[in-house]
C-alpha positions in Angstrom: 33.1 5.5 -4.6 31.2 5.1 -7.9 28.8 2.3 -8.2 29.6 0.1 -11.2 26.7 -1.0 -13.3 27.2 -4.4 -14.9 25.9 -5.0 -18.4 23.2 -7.6 -18.3 23.6 -10.2 -21.0 20.6 -10.7 -23.2 18.8 -13.9 -22.5 16.9 -15.0 -25.5 14.4 -17.0 -23.6 13.5 -14.4 -21.0 9.8 -14.4 -20.4 7.8 -11.4 -21.8 7.3 -9.0 -18.9 9.8 -10.4 -16.6 12.3 -7.6 -16.9 9.5 -5.1 -16.2 8.3 -7.1 -13.3 11.8 -7.0 -11.8 12.0 -3.3 -12.4 8.6 -2.7 -10.8 9.5 -4.9 -7.8 12.8 -3.1 -7.3 11.1 0.4 -7.6 8.4 -0.6 -5.2 10.9 -1.9 -2.6 13.1 1.2 -2.9 10.0 3.5 -2.6 8.7 1.5 0.4 12.0 1.6 2.3 12.6 5.3 1.8 9.1 6.0 2.9 9.5 3.8 6.0 12.7 5.6 6.9 10.9 9.0 6.4 8.0 7.9 8.6 10.2 6.7 11.5 10.0 10.1 13.4 6.1 9.8 13.2 6.1 6.4 14.8 4.2 4.9 11.8 5.0 2.3 9.2 3.9 2.7 5.7 1.2 0.0 5.9 0.0 1.7 9.1 -0.3 5.0 7.3 -2.1 3.2 4.4 -4.7 1.9 6.9 -5.2 5.4 8.2 -5.5 6.7 4.7 -8.0 4.1 3.7 -10.1 4.9 6.7 -9.9 8.6 6.1 -10.9 8.3 2.5 -13.8 6.0 3.2 -15.5 7.9 5.9 -13.5 6.9 9.0 -14.9 3.4 9.5 -14.6 0.1 7.7 -14.6 -3.6 8.4 -11.2 -5.3 8.8 -12.2 -7.3 5.6 -12.8 -4.2 3.6 -9.4 -2.8 4.7 -7.7 -6.1 3.7 -9.3 -6.0 0.3 -8.3 -2.4 -0.3 -4.7 -3.1 0.8 -4.5 -6.5 -0.8 -3.5 -8.0 2.6 -4.5 -11.1 4.5 -6.8 -10.7 7.4 -4.0 -11.7 10.0 -1.9 -9.0 8.5 -4.7 -6.4 9.0 -5.3 -7.7 12.5 -1.7 -7.0 13.4 -1.7 -3.5 11.8 -4.9 -2.6 13.7 -3.5 -4.0 16.9 -0.5 -1.6 16.6 -2.6 1.3 15.6 -5.1 0.7 18.4 -2.3 0.5 21.0 -1.4 4.0 19.9 -4.9 5.2 20.2 -5.1 5.9 16.4 -8.0 3.6 15.7 -10.6 1.6 17.8 -12.4 -1.6 17.1 -16.1 -1.9 17.2 -17.6 -5.4 17.2 -20.7 -5.9 15.0 -23.6 -6.9 17.3 -25.5 -8.4 14.3 -22.6 -10.4 12.7 -20.0 -11.4 15.3 -17.6 -12.3 12.4 -17.3 -8.6 11.5 -15.0 -6.2 13.2 -15.3 -2.5 12.4 -12.3 -0.2 12.7 -12.9 3.4 13.4 -10.4 6.2 12.9 -10.1 8.2 16.1 -9.5 12.0 16.4 -5.9 11.2 17.4 -5.6 9.0 14.3 -6.9 11.8 12.2 -4.2 14.1 13.6 -1.5 11.5 13.1 -2.7 11.0 9.5 -2.6 14.8 8.9 0.9 14.9 10.3 2.4 11.9 8.4 0.6 12.1 5.1 2.5 15.1 3.8 5.7 13.2 4.4 4.6 10.5 1.9 3.2 13.1 -0.5 6.6 15.0 -0.5 8.3 11.7 -1.3 5.9 10.9 -4.1 6.5 14.3 -5.6 10.3 13.9 -5.3 10.4 10.3 -6.7 8.0 10.9 -9.6 9.6 14.3 -10.5 11.7 12.3 -13.0 8.6 11.8 -15.0 6.8 14.4 -17.1 3.0 14.8 -16.5 2.3 12.8 -19.6 4.7 10.0 -18.6 3.1 9.8 -15.2 -0.3 9.6 -16.8 0.9 6.9 -19.1 2.3 5.0 -16.1 -1.0 5.3 -14.3 -2.9 4.1 -17.4 -0.6 1.1 -17.8 -0.9 0.2 -14.1 -4.6 0.6 -14.4 -4.5 -2.1 -17.0 -2.2 -4.4 -15.1 -3.9 -4.1 -11.7 -7.2 -5.8 -12.6 -5.4 -8.7 -14.3 -3.2 -9.2 -11.3 -6.2 -8.9 -8.9 -8.2 -11.4 -10.9 -5.3 -13.9 -10.9 -5.0 -13.4 -7.1 -8.7 -14.1 -6.6 -8.3 -17.2 -8.6 -5.2 -18.3 -6.7 -7.2 -17.8 -3.4 -10.2 -19.7 -4.8 -12.5 -16.6 -5.0 -14.4 -15.0 -7.8 -12.7 -11.7 -7.2 -10.4 -10.2 -4.7 
């Protein structure tokens, strides 16, 4: 059965950037969901893989606050992710003796193995999904997102009452 695509009527008063925002949102959600499905056999969610990747990239140990800033997630979300990863033995918490407000998260050797097993799944999907773009188009997209991200992050920081996020 063929999917019918409805023509979208032009709306004169549509806000600049709103159509692109909607496209970005839909693309993000589709990529997120297809990656979640692909990671099911590895018993990992995409956010859990992201935590492992952030830890791997940054030397294997970070505070929950640093992980939250990197992932643009609230501390309670990071706590839940770390809880689930810790239950699988993929990370372990270390409490800071000098500053009891800080909790360090360390990637375990089991976590490193799980990351090495699951990361190629996400890499293959990225290759597949972005294969529709030439290298130049992909570079252009990266450049444009590089301009958009700091503006969005600044706005988020302002909304949260912080200087920067």
